[in-house]
Every structure is written in structure tokens, then in C-alpha cells.
TORPA-4810 file (N, C-alpha, C, O; in nm, 3 decimals):
<nodes>
NODE_1_1.967_0.451_4.371_1.951_0.395_4.267_1.852_0.353_4.190_1.763_0.308_4.262_M
NODE_2_1.824_0.347_4.073_1.713_0.379_4.001_1.701_0.182_3.951_1.786_0.093_3.946_T
NODE_3_1.581_0.187_3.929_1.560_0.024_3.876_1.677_0.016_3.721_1.768_-0.067_3.731_L
NODE_4_1.673_0.081_3.618_1.762_0.050_3.515_1.889_0.060_3.542_1.971_0.056_3.450_A
NODE_5_1.934_0.077_3.690_2.089_0.067_3.701_2.139_-0.106_3.786_2.248_-0.160_3.803_A
NODE_6_1.992_-0.149_3.824_2.018_-0.297_3.879_2.037_-0.378_3.749_1.966_-0.357_3.651_I
NODE_7_2.150_-0.486_3.749_2.143_-0.560_3.640_2.009_-0.646_3.590_1.909_-0.657_3.661_P
NODE_8_2.016_-0.682_3.509_1.865_-0.736_3.448_1.910_-0.894_3.543_1.846_-0.915_3.646_T
NODE_9_1.980_-0.961_3.514_2.012_-1.069_3.648_1.959_-1.091_3.750_1.915_-1.196_3.798_Q
NODE_10_1.965_-0.919_3.813_1.901_-0.935_3.959_1.792_-0.913_3.952_1.731_-0.950_4.052_R
NODE_11_1.718_-0.859_3.860_1.589_-0.772_3.856_1.518_-0.934_3.844_1.440_-0.973_3.931_L
NODE_12_1.567_-1.043_3.692_1.508_-1.171_3.714_1.533_-1.247_3.797_1.477_-1.351_3.763_D
NODE_13_1.587_-1.263_3.895_1.611_-1.357_3.975_1.489_-1.271_4.108_1.413_-1.341_4.176_R
NODE_14_1.493_-1.140_4.120_1.377_-1.092_4.204_1.274_-1.165_4.169_1.211_-1.249_4.234_M
NODE_15_1.256_-1.112_4.016_1.090_-1.155_3.933_1.073_-1.285_3.972_0.956_-1.311_4.000_A
NODE_16_1.170_-1.398_3.988_1.158_-1.554_3.970_1.100_-1.543_4.094_0.984_-1.581_4.112_I
NODE_17_1.192_-1.478_4.215_1.151_-1.492_4.393_1.031_-1.423_4.371_0.988_-1.432_4.485_G
NODE_18_0.925_-1.346_4.295_0.810_-1.318_4.347_0.722_-1.417_4.309_0.642_-1.466_4.389_L
NODE_19_0.732_-1.460_4.154_0.671_-1.577_4.093_0.651_-1.730_4.229_0.551_-1.799_4.250_S
NODE_20_0.748_-1.733_4.274_0.731_-1.838_4.409_0.654_-1.823_4.458_0.552_-1.892_4.456_G
NODE_21_0.692_-1.647_4.570_0.614_-1.619_4.654_0.448_-1.613_4.601_0.361_-1.615_4.688_L
NODE_22_0.418_-1.608_4.484_0.290_-1.600_4.462_0.233_-1.725_4.412_0.120_-1.725_4.364_C
NODE_23_0.316_-1.855_4.423_0.253_-1.995_4.389_0.248_-2.030_4.545_0.153_-2.100_4.580_L
NODE_24_0.314_-2.000_4.616_0.323_-2.000_4.769_0.223_-1.967_4.826_0.193_-2.042_4.919_V
NODE_25_0.132_-1.852_4.802_0.078_-1.777_4.855_-0.089_-1.858_4.767_-0.195_-1.879_4.825_H
NODE_26_-0.066_-1.877_4.665_-0.207_-1.995_4.623_-0.168_-2.063_4.693_-0.198_-2.037_4.810_C
NODE_27_-0.092_-2.173_4.672_-0.138_-2.301_4.707_-0.172_-2.283_4.886_-0.255_-2.361_4.933_L
NODE_28_-0.110_-2.186_4.974_-0.148_-2.161_5.151_-0.276_-2.108_5.118_-0.345_-2.117_5.219_A
NODE_29_-0.322_-2.070_5.050_-0.459_-1.992_5.058_-0.516_-2.100_5.024_-0.562_-2.137_5.131_T
NODE_30_-0.546_-2.180_4.944_-0.594_-2.298_4.890_-0.596_-2.409_5.076_-0.682_-2.443_5.158_S
NODE_31_-0.521_-2.417_5.067_-0.501_-2.502_5.194_-0.616_-2.407_5.335_-0.709_-2.461_5.395_V
NODE_32_-0.576_-2.284_5.352_-0.647_-2.233_5.504_-0.794_-2.222_5.451_-0.887_-2.221_5.532_L
NODE_33_-0.820_-2.212_5.294_-0.992_-2.219_5.237_-1.055_-2.335_5.329_-1.147_-2.316_5.409_V
NODE_34_-0.985_-2.468_5.303_-1.003_-2.539_5.327_-1.029_-2.581_5.482_-1.125_-2.650_5.515_A
NODE_35_-0.897_-2.515_5.604_-0.953_-2.537_5.700_-0.980_-2.404_5.783_-1.024_-2.426_5.896_M
NODE_36_-0.966_-2.302_5.757_-0.998_-2.186_5.822_-1.131_-2.073_5.725_-1.099_-1.966_5.674_L
NODE_37_-1.201_-2.102_5.723_-1.288_-2.007_5.632_-1.238_-1.842_5.644_-1.207_-1.769_5.550_A
NODE_38_-1.240_-1.818_5.751_-1.201_-1.673_5.781_-1.047_-1.617_5.775_-1.029_-1.496_5.767_S
NODE_39_-0.941_-1.705_5.779_-0.796_-1.705_5.770_-0.790_-1.655_5.600_-0.752_-1.551_5.547_A
NODE_40_-0.859_-1.805_5.537_-0.887_-1.774_5.405_-0.944_-1.687_5.315_-0.914_-1.656_5.200_G
NODE_41_-1.064_-1.643_5.414_-1.096_-1.516_5.329_-1.016_-1.385_5.295_-1.014_-1.317_5.192_G
NODE_42_-0.941_-1.368_5.434_-0.863_-1.274_5.408_-0.716_-1.288_5.312_-0.662_-1.198_5.248_L
NODE_43_-0.678_-1.409_5.322_-0.562_-1.396_5.218_-0.649_-1.439_5.042_-0.584_-1.434_4.938_L
NODE_44_-0.777_-1.473_5.044_-0.850_-1.485_4.928_-0.888_-1.353_4.869_-0.954_-1.355_4.765_G
NODE_45_-0.855_-1.240_4.921_-0.890_-1.119_4.894_-0.887_-1.105_4.773_-0.815_-1.193_4.725_A
NODE_46_-0.920_-1.052_4.711_-0.914_-0.970_4.542_-0.829_-0.882_4.593_-0.726_-0.913_4.534_S
NODE_47_-0.795_-0.766_4.683_-0.711_-0.643_4.677_-0.568_-0.740_4.658_-0.485_-0.707_4.574_A
NODE_48_-0.549_-0.848_4.733_-0.414_-0.921_4.761_-0.379_-0.956_4.634_-0.265_-0.927_4.598_I
NODE_49_-0.459_-1.016_4.549_-0.426_-1.077_4.394_-0.395_-0.970_4.296_-0.306_-0.974_4.211_H
NODE_50_-0.484_-0.868_4.321_-0.456_-0.779_4.203_-0.333_-0.678_4.233_-0.268_-0.641_4.136_E
NODE_51_-0.297_-0.631_4.365_-0.198_-0.611_4.410_-0.070_-0.680_4.361_0.018_-0.624_4.297_G
NODE_52_-0.072_-0.790_4.394_0.086_-0.859_4.360_0.108_-0.893_4.212_0.214_-0.922_4.157_G
NODE_53_-0.095_-0.878_4.124_-0.068_-0.857_3.968_0.041_-0.738_3.911_0.117_-0.732_3.814_L
NODE_54_0.022_-0.681_3.979_0.019_-0.545_3.952_0.194_-0.500_3.958_0.259_-0.441_3.871_V
NODE_55_0.245_-0.555_4.106_0.392_-0.581_4.129_0.448_-0.680_4.027_0.547_-0.653_3.959_I
NODE_56_0.381_-0.798_4.017_0.476_-0.858_3.901_0.474_-0.767_3.781_0.576_-0.701_3.761_A
NODE_57_0.394_-0.756_3.716_0.351_-0.670_3.567_0.465_-0.563_3.603_0.554_-0.577_3.520_M
NODE_58_0.494_-0.465_3.692_0.605_-0.361_3.730_0.717_-0.429_3.668_0.761_-0.418_3.553_L
NODE_59_0.761_-0.515_3.786_0.871_-0.598_3.789_0.915_-0.679_3.670_1.034_-0.683_3.639_L
NODE_60_0.843_-0.728_3.618_0.823_-0.800_3.467_0.854_-0.703_3.371_0.942_-0.735_3.291_G
NODE_61_0.796_-0.580_3.360_0.807_-0.502_3.242_0.954_-0.411_3.236_1.007_-0.347_3.145_A
NODE_62_0.990_-0.437_3.373_1.112_-0.339_3.392_1.254_-0.469_3.365_1.357_-0.451_3.299_V
NODE_63_1.228_-0.546_3.413_1.321_-0.686_3.386_1.328_-0.714_3.290_1.437_-0.693_3.236_A
NODE_64_1.200_-0.786_3.195_1.228_-0.852_3.081_1.198_-0.692_2.975_1.146_-0.725_2.868_L
NODE_65_1.214_-0.587_2.981_1.248_-0.483_2.875_1.393_-0.478_2.868_1.470_-0.502_2.776_T
NODE_66_1.412_-0.440_2.989_1.571_-0.399_3.025_1.685_-0.547_2.958_1.786_-0.537_2.887_K
NODE_67_1.632_-0.650_3.003_1.659_-0.773_2.910_1.670_-0.753_2.779_1.786_-0.743_2.739_G
NODE_68_1.587_-0.746_2.700_1.570_-0.728_2.591_1.633_-0.584_2.554_1.644_-0.577_2.431_A
NODE_69_1.673_-0.483_2.611_1.739_-0.371_2.538_1.903_-0.428_2.565_1.992_-0.381_2.494_Y
NODE_70_1.924_-0.495_2.635_2.051_-0.531_2.693_2.115_-0.653_2.618_2.238_-0.652_2.611_D
NODE_71_2.028_-0.787_2.546_2.083_-0.848_2.521_2.023_-0.919_2.361_2.029_-1.028_2.304_H
NODE_72_1.969_-0.791_2.336_1.882_-0.826_2.182_1.800_-0.905_2.150_1.799_-0.932_2.030_G
NODE_73_1.695_-0.977_2.239_1.633_-1.061_2.239_1.536_-1.058_2.275_1.529_-1.036_2.396_Y
NODE_74_1.409_-1.076_2.205_1.219_-1.039_2.232_1.182_-1.176_2.286_1.099_-1.169_2.376_M
NODE_75_1.227_-1.323_2.249_1.194_-1.432_2.320_1.156_-1.464_2.438_1.063_-1.544_2.453_M
NODE_76_1.225_-1.406_2.549_1.201_-1.381_2.680_1.126_-1.311_2.726_1.076_-1.346_2.833_P
NODE_77_1.083_-1.173_2.661_0.984_-1.065_2.713_0.877_-1.111_2.694_0.788_-1.121_2.779_A
NODE_78_0.871_-1.151_2.556_0.739_-1.242_2.469_0.673_-1.352_2.575_0.557_-1.337_2.615_A
NODE_79_0.772_-1.483_2.627_0.751_-1.587_2.710_0.679_-1.502_2.844_0.572_-1.539_2.891_I
NODE_80_0.755_-1.383_2.896_0.685_-1.336_3.003_0.592_-1.273_3.007_0.509_-1.263_3.097_G
NODE_81_0.598_-1.220_2.900_0.437_-1.114_2.884_0.331_-1.203_2.837_0.226_-1.150_2.802_G
NODE_82_0.343_-1.340_2.829_0.253_-1.465_2.804_0.187_-1.518_2.945_0.067_-1.521_2.972_L
NODE_83_0.289_-1.557_3.021_0.295_-1.561_3.165_0.190_-1.454_3.219_0.075_-1.490_3.246_G
NODE_84_0.235_-1.313_3.236_0.154_-1.212_3.274_-0.005_-1.234_3.218_-0.112_-1.241_3.278_L
NODE_85_0.024_-1.240_3.098_-0.137_-1.234_3.022_-0.249_-1.365_3.084_-0.372_-1.362_3.087_G
NODE_86_-0.136_-1.501_3.140_-0.244_-1.574_3.161_-0.285_-1.559_3.348_-0.379_-1.601_3.416_V
NODE_87_-0.216_-1.514_3.367_-0.193_-1.455_3.532_-0.301_-1.359_3.530_-0.395_-1.395_3.602_M
NODE_88_-0.319_-1.249_3.472_-0.410_-1.150_3.459_-0.556_-1.221_3.415_-0.664_-1.168_3.441_G
NODE_89_-0.545_-1.329_3.355_-0.693_-1.374_3.288_-0.727_-1.458_3.397_-0.850_-1.466_3.407_G
NODE_90_-0.656_-1.538_3.502_-0.681_-1.592_3.602_-0.773_-1.529_3.676_-0.868_-1.597_3.716_A
NODE_91_-0.768_-1.414_3.704_-0.855_-1.310_3.799_-0.981_-1.263_3.789_-1.041_-1.188_3.865_L
NODE_92_-1.039_-1.349_3.622_-1.138_-1.345_3.579_-1.237_-1.476_3.628_-1.357_-1.499_3.647_T
NODE_93_-1.096_-1.549_3.637_-1.217_-1.687_3.661_-1.287_-1.712_3.795_-1.251_-1.647_3.893_L
NODE_94_-1.386_-1.805_3.805_-1.427_-1.827_3.932_-1.362_-1.894_4.043_-1.304_-1.992_3.998_P
NODE_95_-1.347_-1.885_4.163_-1.267_-1.919_4.294_-1.319_-2.106_4.287_-1.378_-2.130_4.392_H
NODE_96_-1.314_-2.181_4.235_-1.321_-2.324_4.225_-1.215_-2.396_4.171_-1.235_-2.509_4.129_D
NODE_97_-1.090_-2.339_4.166_-0.952_-2.448_4.164_-0.935_-2.367_4.025_-0.820_-2.338_3.993_G
NODE_98_-1.005_-2.342_3.969_-0.974_-2.293_3.820_-0.837_-2.187_3.801_-0.732_-2.191_3.737_S
NODE_99_-0.895_-2.102_3.885_-0.817_-1.940_3.926_-0.684_-1.988_3.937_-0.591_-1.960_3.862_E
NODE_100_-0.683_-2.072_4.050_-0.512_-2.115_4.114_-0.449_-2.187_3.987_-0.363_-2.126_3.924_I
NODE_101_-0.492_-2.326_3.941_-0.450_-2.392_3.817_-0.397_-2.274_3.747_-0.277_-2.246_3.754_L
NODE_102_-0.492_-2.196_3.672_-0.435_-2.076_3.556_-0.327_-1.987_3.625_-0.240_-1.939_3.553_S
NODE_103_-0.325_-1.961_3.769_-0.261_-1.901_3.791_-0.117_-1.940_3.828_-0.018_-1.872_3.799_T
NODE_104_-0.115_-2.048_3.889_0.033_-2.142_3.877_0.108_-2.173_3.745_0.229_-2.195_3.736_M
NODE_105_-0.016_-2.173_3.601_0.052_-2.188_3.497_0.094_-2.053_3.435_0.180_-2.048_3.347_V
NODE_106_0.045_-1.966_3.474_0.065_-1.817_3.450_0.233_-1.799_3.528_0.329_-1.754_3.466_G
NODE_107_0.238_-1.827_3.618_0.334_-1.813_3.711_0.435_-1.911_3.678_0.533_-1.875_3.743_V
NODE_108_0.470_-2.025_3.606_0.549_-2.079_3.573_0.584_-2.032_3.420_0.703_-2.022_3.389_G
NODE_109_0.517_-2.013_3.357_0.546_-1.957_3.242_0.646_-1.812_3.282_0.763_-1.798_3.245_I
NODE_110_0.588_-1.738_3.344_0.672_-1.636_3.377_0.786_-1.635_3.407_0.871_-1.585_3.334_L
NODE_111_0.815_-1.691_3.521_0.913_-1.780_3.574_1.014_-1.829_3.449_1.130_-1.789_3.448_A
NODE_112_0.971_-1.900_3.364_1.018_-1.934_3.245_1.137_-1.832_3.163_1.257_-1.835_3.135_L
NODE_113_1.001_-1.729_3.142_1.044_-1.610_3.050_1.152_-1.546_3.144_1.248_-1.526_3.071_G
NODE_114_1.183_-1.504_3.270_1.286_-1.455_3.348_1.386_-1.531_3.346_1.494_-1.472_3.344_H
NODE_115_1.389_-1.679_3.347_1.496_-1.761_3.346_1.611_-1.726_3.202_1.733_-1.714_3.187_R
NODE_116_1.463_-1.718_3.093_1.544_-1.716_2.963_1.594_-1.601_2.948_1.687_-1.586_2.868_L
NODE_117_1.552_-1.515_3.009_1.596_-1.364_3.019_1.768_-1.361_3.086_1.859_-1.289_3.043_N
NODE_118_1.777_-1.440_3.177_1.889_-1.453_3.303_1.987_-1.492_3.204_2.082_-1.421_3.174_A
NODE_119_1.961_-1.624_3.145_2.052_-1.684_3.045_2.106_-1.611_2.979_2.228_-1.597_2.989_I
NODE_120_2.001_-1.512_2.855_2.024_-1.472_2.712_2.195_-1.345_2.770_2.300_-1.321_2.710_A
NODE_121_2.128_-1.282_2.948_2.215_-1.185_2.960_2.340_-1.239_3.008_2.431_-1.169_3.054_G
NODE_122_2.343_-1.360_2.998_2.515_-1.419_3.070_2.580_-1.419_2.934_2.698_-1.451_2.922_D
</nodes>
């Protein structure tokens, strides 16, 4: 089964779930960094952030583009793209709390785009 064969609403639910995991990861990393420097360093590795962003971008691109083709509305894709851009921009920020805040804002915007995409497909 290809990604194109998966219903848009299912792709959006998967993407929202991934956004939630990203949020939990960011919060858990902050707590672990504060509690255990070595464990926090492992979860705070840039490879995990970059890999997660790549997965979010791929899943977001498929779900939001497929939704735009299916229901004809570009707004959910535009909002989701903004969220992905904010998440990508967060990777350039220092690890002083601003990165986490920016990532959380981006995740929220992206989840909103996926939710609107799912609603438009109903």
C-alpha cells in the first residue's frame, strides 16, 4: 500500500500524533536535562531533532498536499507549512528555552493545519 492510497484523514491523524510525540519529547528532554545531564544529552542530540523534523516534513507534505488535492483547499496546507517552517527555524535557535518554545509553537500550528485538513476532507 502506498501513501497515496491511505485516506487523508488517517494521514492527518498520524501527523497530529507525531506532533504530539514531538511535544512530549521536547518537554521530557527539558525535564531530563534539568535532572540528568547525561540522559538529557542523549535525547537532546541534534540528530534526533533533525530526524524528527525530516519525518514531520515528509508526512506533512504527503498529508497536506493530498488533502489539498482531495478537497481543493490550500489554507490547511499553508498553515501546516508555516508550522513546519517554525519548527525548522527552531533548530537554529540556542538551547536556552527559546528552541523549545519555538518548537512547541510550530508543533501547535502544524497540528492545526492537519486538523483543518481533516475537517475539510469530511
